[in-house]
Every structure is written in structure tokens, then in C-alpha cells.
C-alpha positions as CSV (number, residue, x, y, z in Angstrom):
1,M,104.5,87.1,92.1
2,N,102.0,85.5,94.5
3,R,98.4,86.7,95.1
4,E,99.2,87.9,98.6
5,K,102.0,90.2,97.4
6,I,99.8,91.5,94.6
7,R,97.1,92.3,97.2
8,E,99.6,94.0,99.4
9,H,100.7,96.3,96.5
10,T,97.1,96.9,95.6
11,M,96.3,98.0,99.1
12,Q,99.3,100.3,99.1
13,A,98.1,101.8,95.8
14,I,94.6,102.4,97.3
15,Y,96.3,104.1,100.3
16,Q,98.2,106.3,97.9
17,M,95.2,107.2,95.9
18,D,93.3,108.2,99.1
19,A,96.2,110.3,100.2
20,T,96.3,112.2,96.9
21,G,92.6,112.3,96.5
22,N,93.0,110.8,93.0
23,F,91.5,107.4,92.5
24,D,92.7,107.0,88.9
25,Y,95.3,104.3,89.5
26,A,96.8,104.8,86.1
27,S,98.2,108.1,87.3
28,L,100.3,106.4,90.0
29,N,104.0,106.3,89.7
30,P,105.0,103.2,91.7
31,I,108.4,101.6,92.0
32,E,109.1,98.7,89.6
33,E,108.1,95.9,91.9
34,A,104.8,97.5,92.7
35,A,104.2,98.4,89.0
36,N,104.7,94.8,88.1
37,A,102.1,93.8,90.7
38,L,99.6,96.4,89.7
39,A,99.8,95.2,86.1
40,K,98.5,91.8,87.1
41,P,94.8,91.1,86.4
42,Q,94.0,90.6,90.1
43,A,95.2,94.1,90.9
44,E,93.7,95.8,87.9
45,K,90.3,94.3,88.6
46,T,90.4,95.5,92.2
47,L,91.8,99.0,91.4
48,T,89.3,99.4,88.6
49,A,86.5,98.5,91.0
50,V,87.8,101.0,93.5
51,R,88.1,103.8,90.9
52,D,84.7,103.2,89.4
53,H,82.7,102.4,92.6
54,I,84.5,104.3,95.4
55,A,81.2,105.9,96.6
56,E,79.4,102.5,96.7
57,I,82.4,100.8,98.5
58,D,82.6,103.6,101.1
59,E,78.8,103.5,101.6
60,L,79.0,99.8,102.3
61,I,82.0,100.3,104.7
62,S,80.1,103.1,106.5
63,G,77.1,100.9,106.9
64,C,79.2,98.3,108.7
65,L,80.9,100.6,111.2
66,D,79.5,100.7,114.7
67,K,79.6,104.1,116.3
68,W,82.2,105.2,113.8
69,T,82.3,107.4,110.8
70,I,84.5,106.5,107.8
71,D,86.6,109.6,108.3
72,R,87.6,108.3,111.8
73,V,89.0,105.0,110.4
74,A,92.8,104.9,110.2
75,K,93.9,105.4,106.6
76,T,95.7,102.1,106.5
77,D,92.7,100.2,107.8
78,L,90.5,102.1,105.3
79,A,92.8,101.1,102.4
80,I,92.6,97.5,103.6
81,L,88.8,97.6,103.9
82,R,88.4,99.2,100.5
83,N,90.6,96.6,98.9
84,A,88.7,93.7,100.5
85,A,85.3,95.4,99.8
86,A,86.2,95.8,96.1
87,E,87.2,92.1,96.0
88,M,84.1,90.9,97.8
89,M,81.7,93.1,95.7
90,F,83.3,92.9,92.2
91,N,85.5,89.8,91.9
92,D,83.4,86.6,91.7
93,D,86.6,84.6,91.0
94,L,87.7,85.1,94.6
95,P,85.9,83.5,97.6
96,V,84.7,86.1,100.2
97,K,86.5,84.3,103.0
98,V,89.8,84.6,101.2
99,S,89.3,88.4,100.9
100,I,88.5,88.6,104.6
101,N,91.4,86.4,105.7
102,E,93.9,88.2,103.6
103,A,92.6,91.6,104.8
104,V,93.1,90.5,108.4
105,K,96.7,89.4,107.6
106,L,97.4,92.8,106.1
107,S,95.9,94.6,109.1
108,K,98.2,92.7,111.4
109,Q,101.2,93.8,109.3
110,Y,100.2,97.4,108.6
111,G,97.8,98.4,111.4
112,D,98.0,98.8,115.1
113,E,97.4,96.0,117.7
114,K,93.6,96.4,117.4
115,S,93.3,96.8,113.6
116,Y,92.9,93.1,112.8
117,A,89.9,92.7,115.1
118,F,88.4,95.9,113.7
119,V,88.9,94.9,110.1
120,N,87.6,91.4,110.8
121,S,84.5,92.7,112.4
122,V,83.7,95.2,109.6
123,L,84.3,92.7,106.9
124,S,82.2,90.0,108.6
125,K,79.3,92.5,108.7
126,M,80.0,93.4,105.1
127,E,79.9,89.7,104.1
128,K,76.4,89.4,105.4
129,K,75.2,92.5,103.4
130,I,76.8,91.5,100.1
131,K,74.6,89.3,97.9
132,R,76.7,87.4,95.4
């Protein structure tokens, strides 16, 4: 399974965790393909970061929103932003630009016609704030 597919399943898991209000990814009951993806080190690293640092991730996202609050962000866009933020903040093995580019791709697939520009803008601001 390629990294893009793993990232997609990770984003879907983050969306599901937000919908249920339970950020313990171990309690998810995904279909087999997603379960295989979520067992990969790339997914586990991101999901663990989201579980353990959700407040810090959301604070960073909130600080990069112009005239918006995090509760106004579409849930799919928020899942994409959380996924990318976790990668950018807690995965030194992955270049920040890759996280941003992949998040923009996901937002084109899962968001509305304006999502990709919104996600790109927020993540570009985030990149400047993150000290690696």
C-alpha cells in the first residue's frame, strides 16, 4: 500500500474520531483495507500524534485561521488539516512540503471547490510557525 493511500485512510480515521469524539484510534473498527493501512508505521505515528496532542494541533490550526474559528471549519477539511499538522509537527521523516501537497490533494478529492485553497493557505501559515 502506498503512502498516499495510507494518508487517506489516516485522514478518514481522524474524521471518524472527531465525529465520535473519541481520539483513541485503537477503538476504531475500520474495514479490512483501512485496518491494514492504519497498522502501518506512517499511520500509527500520525494517529498517535493526533491522540496525544489534539489540543496542541487544534491550537496551531486555530492560530492560522483568518477570521474563522475552528468550529466553523468543515469536518473533512479539519480532518485533513489535523492529519497534515500532525505530520508536520511530529514526523521528522517527512518533508513539510510533502505533507502540504498531499493535504491539498486530499482536499481536492474530499472537500468542496474552495477547500484546496483554504487548506493550502492554512498549512502555508502553519509551516512558517512550526520550528523543526
